[in-house]
N, C-alpha and C positions, 0 to 999 in steps of 0.2 A: 742438366744441360738441355737446352731447347734445340730440337732438330729443325733445320731450315729446309725450305723447298729446294734450294740449290743443292744441299747435301743429299736429299732424296734423288734429285736428278742425276747426281754423280754416281750414287750407288746403283740406280736404275740403269744407267749407261754401262757400268761395269758388269752388272748381271747380264745385260743384253749381249755384250761382246763375248763373255764367257760362254753363254748358251749358243750364240751364233757359231763360235768356234767348235762347240760340241756337234752341232748340226753339220757343219762343213767337214769335220773330221770323220763323222759317221759316213757321210757321202763318199769322201776320199777312200776310206777303208773298203767300202763296197765296190766302188768303181775299179780300184786297182787290186782288189782281192788281197788286201793286207789287214786282215782281221786279227786284232791283238786284244789284250786286256784293256788297253786304253780305248779301243773301239767301244767296248761294253760300258766303260765309264761315261763316254760321250753319249751313248744311247740312254743310259740311266739318267743323265742330266736332262735330256730332252723329255723323257717320260715323266720325271719329277716335275718339270715345268708344266707339262700338260695336266698333271694331277692338281697342281696348285691353281692353275687357271680354271679348271672345271669346278673345283671345290669353291672357288671364289666367284662363281657365276660368270666366268670368262673375263674377269677383271683382276688385274694384278694387285696384290696387297700394297705394293709401293705406290701405285696409282691412287688407291684409296687414302693412303697416308698423305700424299701431296694435296689431295682434295680436302682432307680434314684440316690441313694447315692453311687453306684458303686459295689454293690453285684453282683456276677456273676449270681446267681439265688436268687430270693426272695420268692420262693415257700415255702410250708410247710416244705420242707426239711431243711429250715433254722432255724426252731424252735428246741428247745432242746428235740429231740426225736430220738430213734434209726432210722437210715435211712430206714430200711425195712418197719417199721411201718409208717413213715412219707410219704413214696412214695405211700402208699395205704390208706391214711387217708380219702380221699373223698369217696372211695368205702366202706370202713368199717363204717364210721360214717353216711354216707348217707343211706346205707342199714339199719343200726340199727335204724335210725330216722324214715324211712318209715315203718319198722316193728312195731315200737312203736306206730306210728299214726294209723296204721291198727288195732292193738290190742285195742287202745283207742276207735276207732269208733265202733268196735264190742262190747266192754263193754257197750258203751252208747246206742247202739241199743237194747241190751238185757235187759236194765232196764225198 
């Protein structure tokens, strides 16, 4: 079975939404001091994504797959998001994740 660029875009979009939910849940948990096991699952998701990106030279493996299939660019701009947002996704989500982790650490230290 041959994988199409459209299929990669769909998977890339799903991964993006799951990881975005992880970032937002980690932030929610810290802000409202509702730290649960699910909080740590969300943090782990964000950390795993970070490791994957660092290991890949800050390039997503799905982006490489799309480019190998002939996509001009396989970056996050290829997922189904407005271009303005997609071009800033790493800085927006990365900053939000770092803020969430800092808030979680502060909450834990105050307990």
